[in-house]
Steps between C-alpha positions, in 0.01 A plus 500: 500500500263697276573824686874449467469429127278807453747715689791368294312561177417852612866573577603359163238718332625816673861422414411421139293818475784715634743340257259553209475868590879522514533306174256714301634828639866413447446369146306811397764733643786293363346489153547876463867459589521225238353733238773754575768229515474435126740791469759290686705200391349152523749401769399799713134416450560146622681635805192710584277199443702293748470774763123492459483119505713470815264742673200306367628163622600662830151644547351158433726352769414774751124517440409143404785310668604336172874436487714299260814294472703421189692182431738432214649846447839329457373361170493845343806628313699783654512659157268462207135407482264242360137400458274444800206258505293569809191343651209746495254485792467854625560871451783471751760348269450770238603752766780292649688342210644832368685531833685175426527521121598861461415704189269218394293507183169333578287343230167678533173533316493822302164587656660532845680813384164667440392471865511845665774545760608133519569493127721809526719330758521184291587698187785673686671161542508451121329159493460277196137581425328257265167468323379155601224500241765481227711202606741516205578868555521451876764229462702717263487786750609274785803374310600837355457702820617214720828476311547876528434496875736207562773665293499799738522282810133514597309204634193387307222373727222265389200361678466194275149422626392839367250573775484449875416149613345400831714328762537133412409547134727468196429727206586447136868583449538700179813468288578869435780521754644166393505614138693812601743284698550265204555796267756671724660218697447705817470296822160457662455541874182336636329661799246338733315680780190469714383864500146387424465371856547848650363708213245279319398597150173695476477518878486814713628353827876468547608210722799548737791268436840463338516453124770263379671579169733239353732573206619193316832430330551622145348289226732491200324566171769487233395272215178389672142503374245732668286203611800341670595822678147563623455141612808517723400839644141391567611177664734688735246770588210267568716256700619788717143626536406166652761559768417860591124529435 
C-alpha cells in the first residue's frame, strides 16, 4: 500500500511539475502579447484572453487529468449581463469563469496589476482594480466602474469571500457586490464549484478529477437591501457547496 501511494504521489508530482512549467512559460509569453494588445479594442483583447484560457484549461486537462462540467447554463440570459458571485477556492476558477462570463470585469486588488507578467495579462482585461486599504474609495470605485461595465454589457465578477478558502470552509462574505447590485438593480448569478478538491489553494500537487460548476438562477435585486441580496446569494452558494463538495 505504501509503495502504491508513493508511486501515485510521484506521478502527481511529475504531472504538476510539467503543468507548472507550461503555466509559467505560457503566461510569460502571453504577457508580451497582452502588452501589445493594448493597441486593440477591449473586445478584441478579451477574445485573445479566451484563446489563451481555453488552451490553459485544455493543458490542465491533458497534463493533470482535471476536467470539468457545468450545470445551470440555462439560467444565463441569451442577451445582456449581470453580476456574478462565485465561491473562491482555487486559482482554477479565475482562469475558467471568463470562458462562461465573457468580457468580464473582475474585482481585483490594485496590487495584482503590479505583478510582472501576470499583472499585464490581468490589466489587459480591464478589471475593476481597487485599493482595499481605503474602503470608502474602493466602494466608490466598485459602484462607478461597475455601473460603467454593466452599461456596456459586460459581466462583473465578484469573489465575495475576498480570498481563497479551503474546501469545507466558509469565508466572510463582503457586501461590495451586493451594494453594486442594489445600486444598479442588476441581477445576481450565484456560482458554486468544487475546484479546491482538484487544485487546492497553496498546494503544488494537482489532483485528477472532474470539477463541478453550478450556476444558480438569477437573484432579483430591484428595491432590495445589500444585506438581503448577499444573504440569499450566500445561502444558495453554501447549500450547493454541501451537495458538490
